[in-house]
N, C-alpha and C positions, 0 to 999 in steps of 0.2 A: 494427546493425537498425531498418529504416524504420518512418516512423512510423505509426501508429492510425491511420483514418481514425476519423473522429468526426462525423455527421452528426448536427445541433444548433451553431447559431449564435448566442446565443453554449450553449455546454451548459449543462446543470444544475451549481452551482457544488457541490456534494456531489461528480458524477463526474469535473469537474479536480479536484480536492482528491484521490480517491481515486486517479487517475491519477497524478496529483505524486510523491504518498507510494510508489506504489510505482517510479515511475522510467520509467514507459511514456511515450515518445516517441508526443506526437497534433497530430493537426491536426484544426482546425473547421472544418465549411463547411456552407451550406446548401442547395444544392442536388446533382445529379448533375453541372449541368455546372461547377461549382466543380468539384468532385473529381477531374472529367478533365483542369482543368485544374492542377491541385493534382499531379497524381502525383508521385513523383519518380521520377528515372529508371528502379530497380531495381524501384516497383511499391509501391502500398501493402502492410504486414505484413498488416492484417486491418479490420475495421470498429466500430464499435461505434453501435448507431441509438437513441441519444435518441426513446422513441416515446411520451412517453406522453401529451406533451401535442399529438399532432399525426397517431395514427395511421395516416388515409390517406397520407398524406405520408411517412410515413418507411415503409410497407407499399410504395409507390410506386416509393422507394429504393431497397427490400432488392430489386424483380425491377429494375433496374438493373442493379446491379450485380452481378447473376448470371446475366445475360446475355450473349451471344456464348461464343466458344470456351473464354474461359478466365475460367471466375466467378471472384469475390473471393471467398477464403476467409483466417483462420474472419469468420464474424462473428455480433454479439452483442447482441444485439435486447432494450432498454430497453423493460420494458410496467409500465402499474397495473396493479395486482390488477382493478380494474372492469372491464378492455381485455380480462380474458379468454377471455372468450366470443365476444369476439369477432375472435379473433386467426386465421390460419390458419395452422395449426397442420404445414405443406408441411418440410419439410426444405431445401427447393430455394428457401425465400423468409432461410436464415437458420439454423445450429449450435446456440443455446444463448440461453436468454435469463435475464436476471435481473431481479426484480420490486420498482419502489422503491413503497417509501423505500428509496435505495439503504443496501446496508449494505457498507464495505466490504473486509470480511473477505472476503466470499462471490466480488465482483467482483475479484479481484485473483485466489481460487481458481479460478471461473472461466476468467477468461484463462490460465489457467498450464496449466488443464486442458484449451482450447481448444487454444494452442499445442506441447505434448506432443503430442497428435490428431496434427496437423497435420505436426509438426517439423520447426517457426519459428519463429525467438529462442529466448532463455532469462530466466531470471526474475530482477528483482533482486535482488544480494544483501542479504538481509532478517534478520534478527536475531528474532526468535517468541518468547514466554514468556506467554502463556496472553495476557489482552488487552493484554497489546504487543506494536507495533512496534517496530523500527529499523531507517530506511534509512540502510546504512551507506556508498551512493556520494552520496545525497545532505546527512549529515548531519540526518535530518527522525525523528522520535519521531513514534509519534501513545496512545491509549491510550483500547482501544473504539472507532477510529477516529476518534478529538479528537484534533486535532494537540496538542503537548506544545510552551511556550513555554521551551525551553533554551536556558542561554545554554551556549561551545564545554564551558567544563569540567564544565557539570553532565551531554552530551550525552558526553563520552568518559569518567568513569565512570559510567552509567548501562549505557555501551559492552560497560566492559570489563568490568562486576558481571554482566553479562543473557549476557555468551559463556561465562562460567563459575559454570552459578546451580550451589547450593547444598556450593562452595568456602568459604569461609571467607577472608578475608584482613585480617591485619594493616593499620592506623590506619599505621605504619613502610610496609607490602610496596604497598598503596597511593598512598599518598605518591610514591616512586623507578615509579613501574608505572604512573601516569596521570597526574602531575602532571611526573616526570622529577626524575633525581639532580641535575638542576643547581639543585631550584627549595630555595630557602633556609625556606619556612612549616614549622611544626610540625605536627602532629596534628593542633591545633585547624582545623584548614582542613577535613580528611577531616571530621567532625563537622558542619562551617556545609554544607557544602555534600550531604553526605546528612541533615539539614535537609532542606535546600530540596526536594532533590529528593519526601521525603517530601511537603512539599506538593502540590509541583505534581500528584503522584501521585493527587491525593485520602485522606481520610481512606479511602472502603472499600478503593485496595487497597497503601497505605503502608506495607501488614507487605510488602510483596516486596522492601525490603532490611529484614534485618531485626541485629536487634544481637544479636552473640555477646558474652557479660559476660566482664570480663578481655581479650577477647581483638582483635574487630574490630568486622565484618561481615558479612553473606553475602546472598546476592543469591535468592530462590525457596527450593523444600525440597533436603534432603540425601537421596540414596541411601535413605535410612534416616525417608526420611519426617518426620524433627526439627527 
């Protein structure tokens, strides 16, 4: 998939974080001339226009993208709520919009929808459960859009559990499936990593990993909601 064109250089930090978390390839530009010079051989996959700091420049950039016989699509517009009354809502300028402050989960959903509508690109491989998102391509995890600082094994354990919500695993099974059969550590290793994961998930979400007495651990709710 070709990179997304991002207008605004440097782009807002929350935008770059959300794009990286979703494994979207992207490249920032400051003006239309840069967009033409940096355009990949196969063309841009689409564009994200950060307009919350300079609305006139962003609208002018959109008009340039839409000119000619082959206008760029899809175009996603980022605008501040205070700019709503100033926007030109003609669909020849952009295909959808997102309000700032940006919510990463909304950005992902709108990008996915736009690419589905235009038949271009595919969604990165994500595991999602409530507020938790794991990107299996970049080994990143986020909670409510906030990146989690996980070690490799913490990520592997969380990925294994989130891939099988509601299923109970013994400590021995987790050791063999996550750490591997060649690992010589004891079941205490699992308890330590679960404790660290719960701390990083914060008190509000620590109960996503539940202890099943005399058995082991379960992520999320079972089919019966128990």
